[in-house]
C-alpha positions as CSV (number, residue, x, y, z in Angstrom):
1,M,-52.2,191.9,-8.2
2,D,-54.3,190.3,-5.5
3,A,-53.6,187.0,-3.7
4,V,-55.7,185.0,-6.2
5,T,-53.6,186.2,-9.1
6,S,-50.3,186.1,-7.2
7,L,-47.3,184.3,-8.5
8,L,-47.7,181.6,-5.9
9,V,-51.3,180.8,-6.5
10,R,-50.7,180.8,-10.2
11,A,-47.8,178.4,-9.8
12,Y,-49.8,176.1,-7.5
13,R,-52.6,176.0,-10.1
14,G,-50.1,175.1,-12.9
15,D,-49.8,178.5,-14.7
16,R,-46.0,179.0,-14.7
17,P,-45.6,182.7,-13.8
18,E,-42.9,185.1,-15.2
19,R,-40.9,184.7,-12.0
20,T,-40.6,181.6,-9.8
21,P,-42.1,182.2,-6.3
22,V,-40.3,181.3,-3.1
23,W,-41.2,180.8,0.5
24,F,-39.7,178.6,3.3
25,M,-41.3,176.0,5.5
26,R,-40.9,177.1,9.1
27,Q,-39.9,180.6,7.9
28,A,-41.9,182.0,10.9
29,G,-40.1,180.9,14.0
30,R,-36.8,180.2,15.8
31,S,-34.4,181.4,13.2
32,L,-35.6,185.0,13.6
33,P,-34.4,187.1,16.6
34,E,-37.6,189.1,16.5
35,Y,-39.5,185.9,17.0
36,R,-37.5,184.8,19.9
37,E,-37.9,188.2,21.6
38,L,-41.6,188.1,21.0
39,R,-42.0,184.6,22.4
40,V,-40.3,185.2,25.7
41,G,-42.5,183.9,28.5
42,T,-45.2,182.5,26.2
43,R,-45.8,178.8,25.7
44,M,-46.0,177.6,22.1
45,L,-49.7,176.6,22.0
46,D,-50.6,179.8,23.9
47,A,-48.8,181.8,21.2
48,C,-50.6,179.9,18.5
49,L,-54.0,180.8,20.0
50,D,-53.3,184.5,20.7
51,P,-54.6,186.2,17.5
52,A,-52.4,189.3,17.7
53,L,-49.3,187.3,18.5
54,A,-49.9,184.6,15.9
55,A,-50.5,187.2,13.3
56,E,-47.4,189.2,14.1
57,I,-45.2,186.0,14.0
58,T,-46.7,185.0,10.6
59,L,-45.9,188.4,9.2
60,Q,-42.3,188.7,10.5
61,P,-40.6,186.7,7.7
62,V,-42.5,188.4,5.0
63,R,-41.2,191.8,6.2
64,R,-37.7,190.5,6.7
65,H,-37.2,188.2,3.7
66,G,-39.6,189.5,1.0
67,V,-40.9,186.0,0.4
68,D,-43.9,185.5,-2.0
69,A,-46.2,184.0,0.7
70,A,-46.8,183.8,4.4
71,I,-47.4,180.5,6.1
72,F,-49.8,180.7,9.0
73,F,-48.0,180.4,12.4
74,S,-49.6,177.5,14.2
75,D,-48.7,173.9,15.1
76,I,-50.1,170.6,13.7
77,V,-51.5,169.8,17.2
78,V,-53.5,173.0,17.5
79,P,-56.7,171.5,16.1
80,L,-56.4,168.7,18.6
81,R,-56.1,171.3,21.4
82,L,-59.2,173.0,20.0
83,A,-61.1,169.7,20.1
84,G,-60.3,169.4,23.8
85,V,-57.4,167.0,23.7
86,A,-54.9,167.5,26.5
87,V,-51.5,168.3,24.8
88,E,-48.6,170.5,25.4
89,I,-45.5,171.3,23.4
90,E,-42.4,170.7,25.6
91,P,-39.4,172.8,24.7
92,G,-36.7,170.6,23.1
93,R,-39.0,167.6,22.8
94,G,-42.3,168.5,20.9
95,P,-45.9,167.6,21.4
96,V,-46.7,165.5,24.5
97,F,-50.1,164.1,25.1
98,E,-51.6,163.5,28.6
99,S,-53.4,160.3,27.5
100,P,-51.9,158.3,24.5
101,V,-54.4,156.6,22.3
102,R,-53.3,152.9,22.1
103,T,-56.3,150.7,22.4
104,R,-59.7,150.3,20.7
105,E,-61.3,151.8,23.8
106,D,-58.9,154.8,23.7
107,V,-59.9,155.3,20.0
108,A,-63.6,155.1,20.8
109,K,-63.3,157.7,23.6
110,L,-61.3,160.1,21.5
111,T,-63.5,159.8,18.4
112,A,-66.6,160.4,20.4
113,I,-65.6,164.1,20.2
114,D,-67.4,165.8,17.4
115,P,-64.8,167.2,14.9
116,A,-67.1,170.2,14.5
117,E,-65.8,171.2,18.0
118,V,-62.6,172.4,16.1
119,A,-64.5,174.9,14.0
120,A,-66.6,176.0,17.1
121,A,-63.4,176.8,19.0
122,A,-61.4,178.2,16.1
123,A,-62.3,181.9,16.6
124,P,-58.7,182.8,17.6
125,V,-57.5,181.2,14.4
126,R,-60.0,183.0,12.2
127,E,-59.2,186.3,13.9
128,A,-55.4,185.8,13.4
129,V,-55.9,184.9,9.7
130,G,-58.0,187.9,9.2
131,I,-55.4,190.2,10.7
132,V,-52.7,188.7,8.5
133,V,-54.7,188.8,5.3
134,D,-55.6,192.5,5.8
135,E,-51.9,193.4,6.3
136,L,-50.6,191.2,3.5
137,G,-52.6,192.8,0.7
138,G,-51.9,191.0,-2.4
139,I,-49.4,188.5,-0.9
140,P,-51.1,185.2,-0.3
141,L,-51.4,183.4,3.0
142,I,-51.0,179.6,3.2
143,G,-53.0,177.8,5.8
144,F,-52.0,174.3,6.9
145,A,-52.8,171.2,8.9
146,G,-51.1,168.0,9.9
147,A,-52.1,164.9,7.9
148,P,-54.0,162.1,9.7
149,F,-51.0,159.7,9.9
150,T,-48.6,162.3,11.4
151,L,-51.2,163.4,13.9
152,A,-52.0,159.7,14.7
153,A,-48.3,159.0,15.1
154,Y,-48.1,161.6,17.9
155,L,-51.3,160.5,19.5
156,V,-50.6,156.8,19.6
157,E,-47.0,157.2,20.8
158,G,-48.0,159.9,23.2
159,G,-45.2,162.2,21.9
160,P,-42.4,162.3,19.4
161,S,-41.0,159.1,18.1
162,K,-38.3,158.1,15.6
163,E,-40.0,155.1,14.1
164,H,-43.7,155.4,15.1
165,L,-43.8,151.7,15.8
166,R,-47.1,151.8,17.8
167,A,-48.9,153.8,15.2
168,R,-47.6,151.6,12.4
169,A,-48.6,148.5,14.4
170,M,-52.1,149.7,15.0
171,M,-53.0,150.0,11.4
172,H,-52.2,146.3,10.8
173,A,-53.1,144.8,14.2
174,D,-56.5,146.5,14.5
175,P,-57.3,148.1,11.1
176,D,-60.9,148.9,12.3
177,A,-59.6,151.0,15.2
178,W,-57.0,152.6,12.9
179,G,-59.6,153.5,10.3
180,R,-61.8,155.1,12.9
181,L,-58.9,157.1,14.4
182,A,-57.5,158.2,11.0
183,G,-60.9,159.1,9.7
184,W,-61.6,161.2,12.8
185,L,-58.3,163.0,12.4
186,A,-59.1,163.6,8.7
187,R,-62.3,165.4,9.7
188,V,-60.4,167.4,12.4
189,A,-57.8,168.5,9.9
190,A,-60.6,169.4,7.4
191,E,-62.3,171.6,10.0
192,F,-59.0,173.4,10.8
193,L,-58.2,173.9,7.1
194,G,-61.8,175.1,6.5
195,A,-61.5,177.7,9.3
196,Q,-58.3,179.1,7.7
197,V,-59.8,179.3,4.2
198,D,-63.0,180.8,5.5
199,A,-60.9,183.6,7.1
200,G,-59.0,184.3,3.9
201,A,-56.2,181.8,3.3
202,S,-55.4,181.6,-0.4
203,A,-53.9,178.1,-0.4
204,V,-53.4,175.2,2.1
205,Q,-50.6,172.7,2.7
206,L,-51.1,169.3,4.3
207,F,-48.0,168.2,6.2
208,D,-47.3,164.5,6.6
209,S,-44.0,164.7,8.3
210,W,-43.8,161.0,9.3
211,A,-45.3,159.3,6.3
212,G,-41.8,158.3,5.1
213,S,-41.7,155.6,7.8
214,L,-44.4,153.7,6.0
215,L,-44.3,150.9,3.4
216,P,-45.8,152.1,0.1
217,S,-48.5,149.5,0.4
218,A,-49.4,150.6,3.9
219,Y,-49.5,154.2,2.8
220,R,-51.9,153.5,-0.1
221,A,-54.2,151.3,2.0
222,H,-54.3,152.9,5.4
223,V,-53.2,156.6,4.9
224,A,-53.9,158.1,1.5
225,P,-57.7,157.8,1.6
226,H,-57.8,159.7,4.9
227,S,-55.4,162.4,3.7
228,R,-57.6,162.9,0.7
229,E,-60.6,163.2,3.0
230,A,-58.8,165.9,5.0
231,I,-58.5,168.2,1.9
232,E,-61.8,167.2,0.1
233,A,-63.8,170.1,1.3
234,V,-61.3,172.9,0.6
235,R,-59.7,171.6,-2.6
236,A,-62.4,173.2,-4.9
237,R,-61.9,176.5,-3.1
238,V,-58.1,177.0,-3.0
239,P,-55.0,175.2,-4.3
240,V,-53.7,172.3,-2.1
241,V,-50.1,171.4,-1.5
242,H,-49.2,168.0,-0.1
243,F,-45.8,167.5,1.5
244,G,-44.2,164.6,3.3
245,V,-40.7,163.7,4.4
246,G,-39.0,160.6,3.0
247,T,-41.9,159.8,0.6
248,G,-39.7,159.2,-2.4
249,P,-40.7,155.5,-2.6
250,F,-44.4,156.4,-3.1
251,L,-44.1,160.0,-4.3
252,A,-46.7,159.6,-7.0
253,D,-49.2,158.5,-4.4
254,M,-48.8,161.9,-2.7
255,R,-50.9,163.3,-5.6
256,L,-53.9,161.6,-3.8
257,D,-55.4,160.5,-7.1
258,G,-55.2,164.0,-8.5
259,A,-56.8,165.8,-5.6
260,V,-53.7,168.0,-4.9
261,D,-52.4,170.8,-7.1
262,T,-48.8,170.7,-5.9
263,V,-46.5,168.1,-4.3
264,G,-43.7,169.2,-2.0
265,V,-40.5,167.2,-2.5
266,D,-37.9,166.8,0.2
267,W,-34.2,167.2,-0.3
268,R,-33.5,163.5,-1.0
269,M,-34.7,163.5,-4.7
270,P,-33.8,165.9,-7.5
271,L,-36.8,167.7,-8.8
272,D,-36.5,166.5,-12.3
273,A,-36.5,162.9,-11.1
274,A,-39.5,163.7,-8.9
275,V,-41.4,165.1,-11.9
276,R,-40.8,161.8,-13.8
277,Q,-42.5,160.0,-11.0
278,L,-45.3,162.5,-10.5
279,G,-46.1,162.9,-14.2
280,A,-47.8,165.8,-15.8
281,G,-50.6,167.9,-14.3
282,V,-49.1,168.7,-11.0
283,S,-46.7,171.5,-9.8
284,V,-43.8,170.9,-7.5
285,Q,-42.4,172.7,-4.5
286,G,-39.0,172.5,-3.0
287,N,-36.4,171.3,-2.5
288,I,-33.2,173.1,-1.2
289,D,-31.3,170.9,1.2
290,P,-31.6,172.6,4.6
291,A,-28.1,171.5,5.5
292,L,-26.7,173.6,2.7
293,L,-27.9,176.8,4.4
294,R,-24.7,176.6,6.5
295,A,-22.5,176.1,3.4
296,P,-20.4,178.9,1.9
297,W,-22.5,181.1,-0.3
298,P,-21.0,179.9,-3.7
299,V,-21.9,176.3,-2.8
300,L,-25.4,177.3,-1.7
301,E,-25.9,179.5,-4.7
302,A,-25.0,176.8,-7.1
303,H,-27.3,174.4,-5.3
304,V,-30.3,176.9,-5.5
305,R,-29.7,177.4,-9.2
306,D,-29.6,173.7,-9.7
307,V,-32.9,173.3,-7.9
308,M,-34.4,175.9,-10.1
309,R,-33.1,174.4,-13.2
310,R,-34.5,171.0,-12.3
311,G,-37.8,172.5,-11.3
312,R,-38.3,173.6,-14.9
313,A,-39.2,170.0,-15.7
314,A,-42.6,170.5,-13.9
315,R,-45.6,172.5,-15.2
316,A,-44.7,175.1,-12.5
317,H,-42.3,175.3,-9.5
318,V,-42.4,177.0,-6.1
319,V,-38.9,177.3,-4.6
320,N,-38.8,176.1,-1.0
321,L,-36.6,174.0,1.3
322,G,-36.8,170.2,1.3
323,H,-37.9,170.5,4.9
324,G,-38.2,173.3,7.5
325,V,-35.8,176.1,8.3
326,P,-33.3,174.9,11.0
327,P,-33.4,177.0,14.1
328,D,-29.7,178.0,13.9
329,T,-30.1,179.4,10.4
330,D,-28.6,182.8,9.7
331,P,-31.7,184.8,8.6
332,G,-29.5,186.7,6.1
333,V,-28.9,183.6,4.2
334,L,-32.7,183.1,3.6
335,T,-33.0,186.7,2.5
336,R,-30.1,186.2,0.0
337,I,-31.8,183.1,-1.4
338,V,-35.0,185.1,-2.0
339,E,-33.1,187.8,-3.8
340,L,-31.4,185.2,-6.0
341,V,-34.6,183.5,-6.9
342,H,-36.3,186.8,-7.6
343,A,-33.4,187.8,-9.9
344,E,-34.0,184.7,-12.0
345,T,-36.7,184.1,-14.6
346,A,-39.0,181.1,-14.6
347,D,-38.6,180.7,-18.3
348,P,-36.3,177.9,-19.6
């Protein structure tokens, strides 16, 4: 079996495999002691752009847990760093930008940067992906990028925010500036995804972490077209997964008019209910509640089995969490989930 015929890629494409594949968002990172040891003394974005280090971190959870895919170790702001934007990830806070983008003039200055600068500066990314793909063999690597709205939310706020008020306001108060900013971010994300696919990624996932703060009408008018543009160039080459947090009110729109193969579902909605909204012709990914990773094993086991049962309503299902792995998670719990999923059959 090679990566193209792997369980994961088959499931993403809609061919329900004989066994349900499983991986975890944020599986590479702070929940692993080997990751914490490796990261000592290295800033996050420096680690992301060190090919050997990024490759090793990407591979760690595959070795430990036996998951069916690796997810490339990076951060959603890496393509902005590659484009020359001044950003750092502050421990305990998240991405912080030296110059927030809040006015029409700020947007004009930022978008004067050619998105092709991302591809030109992405040699460390391509090298890291190549290292990972060579070691994985037939296990697929998932590349990823942040969606335009989530990237804009960080840029406009200047850092993390609970409600993304400035970004949400811009799209209504100055839709032309918003459209220019979101369109530029779509092209930046597209360049970053393309670099990973060029280097050997077998699938990609577009993360829209903050889309749940939007009204459905605002998502459809001001966000979805740009998210589709971000994946347009790669979707004919590899399967595309689209994931957002809190997107239940407009989950069907996450299909981006049929441009994505798989929709990730967060923990708030049972998968069978999600399938009823999404309709046929799309796979689902998810959606174990991350909070239950701290529950007694019988409780968590019953929950995982329920997620798998509900996932059978879709054309195919990839088991995952409904969001990322919390940093205080016992790695042994994740390994146990993988063993449970692998012991089950995907057949009803």
